[in-house]
C-alpha positions in Angstrom: 0.0 -0.2 0.1 0.7 3.7 -0.6 0.0 7.0 0.7 0.8 9.8 -1.4 1.2 12.9 1.1 2.6 15.0 -2.2 -0.4 17.3 -1.4 -0.5 17.0 2.7 2.2 20.2 3.3 4.4 18.0 6.0 7.4 19.5 7.3 10.0 18.1 7.4 10.5 18.7 11.6 7.0 17.0 11.9 8.6 13.7 9.2 11.6 13.5 11.3 9.8 13.7 14.7 7.4 10.6 13.3 10.0 8.5 11.7 10.4 6.3 15.0 6.8 6.4 16.1 6.2 4.9 12.2 8.9 3.0 12.2 7.6 1.2 15.5 4.3 0.9 13.9 5.7 -1.2 11.2 7.5 -3.3 13.5 4.6 -4.5 15.5 2.4 -4.6 12.4 5.0 -7.3 11.4 5.2 -9.0 14.1 1.0 -9.7 14.7 1.6 -11.0 10.9 4.3 -13.0 12.1 1.6 -14.7 15.0 2.7 -12.7 17.7 -0.2 -12.5 20.7 -2.5 -9.8 20.1 -4.2 -10.3 23.1 -2.4 -11.0 25.9 -5.4 -11.1 28.1 -6.5 -14.5 26.2 -3.3 -15.2 24.5 -4.7 -14.7 20.8 -3.0 -14.0 17.7 -4.5 -11.8 15.2 -5.5 -14.0 12.2 -7.3 -11.8 10.0 -4.1 -11.3 7.8 -4.0 -14.7 7.1 -8.0 -15.3 6.0 -7.0 -13.9 2.5 -3.4 -15.1 2.3 -3.5 -18.8 4.1 0.2 -19.1 2.7 1.6 -16.3 4.9 -0.2 -17.9 8.3 2.8 -18.6 10.7 2.1 -22.2 11.4 1.2 -24.7 8.8 -1.9 -25.9 11.3 -3.4 -22.6 10.9 -3.0 -22.6 7.4 -4.5 -25.7 6.7 -7.5 -24.9 8.8 -8.0 -22.0 7.2 -7.9 -23.3 3.3 -10.2 -26.5 4.8 -12.5 -24.1 5.8 -12.6 -22.6 2.9 -13.3 -25.7 0.9 -16.1 -26.0 3.5 -18.2 -23.2 2.7 -17.4 -23.3 -1.5 -18.7 -27.2 -1.1 -21.3 -25.6 0.9 -22.1 -22.8 -1.6 -22.0 -25.4 -4.3 -24.8 -27.7 -2.6 -27.1 -24.6 -2.1 -27.0 -23.0 -5.4 -27.5 -26.4 -7.3 -30.5 -27.1 -5.2 -28.8 -30.4 -3.5 
């Protein structure tokens, strides 16, 4: 994803000030995508990244669970569509 900020009028001072927070945000996002615990109270990961791309799931069992569920949904939809 890209964001065109050419018309936002960001100052060099602002960009310098935001460099570290943005870097930390990108690092945090990458950790979540790799399977870091996002909800420490429940010890849960954030999996919506992998629903569209199971191949990037951090574990093979998660990728398989997602692809299996997608196949089950497709099978069900086909059965409903055909009147079965």
